[in-house]
N, C-alpha and C positions, 0 to 999 in steps of 0.2 A: 599378425596384426589383429588387434581386438576389434570386434564388430560392435557398433552402437545399436543397442536394443532400445525398445520403448521405455523400459523401466529405468535404464541408465539416463536417458534424456530427461525423463520426468524428475529424477533426483536432482539433476543439474538445474532444472528450471525451478524446482521448489527451493533449492538453495538460493537462487537468484531472487525469488520472491521474499524469502526471509531476510536477505541482505537489503533489499529495497525497503522492507518494513523498518529495519534498523536505521537506515538512512533517513527515512521519513520521520521516525521518532527523534533522531538527533537534530533534524532541521526545524523542529517545531519552534525553537526560540529565535530563528532568523526571520527577517521580513518575508511576508507571504509571497511576494513576487519571485524571490530567489528560490525559496523552497518549492513553490509550485512548478517552476521550470525544471528543477532537478528531479523531483518525484514524477512529474508527468513523462519525462523522457525515459526514466527507468520503468514506469508502469507500461508505457507503450512497448518497450522492449520485451517485457514479460508477456504482454498480450499477443505480440507477433510470434513469440516462440512457442508458448503452450497455454491454451485456454484454461486448463485445470489449475495451473500455477497462478494465473491471473485471478481466478475465483478465490483461491486460497489467500492471496494478497488482499483482495477486497474484504474477505471475512475477517482477516487480522486487523485491518484498519478500522472497519466498521465496529467490530466488537470492542476494540480499544477505545474508540471515541464514545461508544455508548456506555460501556461498563468499566473502563479502566481509570476513570477519573476519581481522585480521592475525595472530592467535594460532592455534595448532593447536586443533582441536576436541577437547575432553576429555569425559568423562562428565558432569561438572558443566555444561559448556557445552551439551551436548545436552539435558540436563534443563531448563536455562534456555530453550533454544530452543523446546522443547515447551510450556513454561509460557507463553511469549510468543505462540506460535502458537495457543494455546487461545482467546485473545480474539477470533480471527477466525472461529471455528467457530460455527454457529448454536446 
């Protein structure tokens, strides 16, 4: 029987973080109430399983919101980013 080591658990949690990021990206076109519920449940699962994977997820979402947009960031864009980032604050 294979024993679970810390590195194996971290790999699984990082995969979970990447899958959650992919779900978050796919849910962007849906209404915010539905996407917030789905992503919040997945982000909570990541947080409860491994904190480092949760930090990786936060870096992925934050960097995509700040630098992954094809259009230049305007004031309206920054206000929208702050509004979307508010859902991840406790």
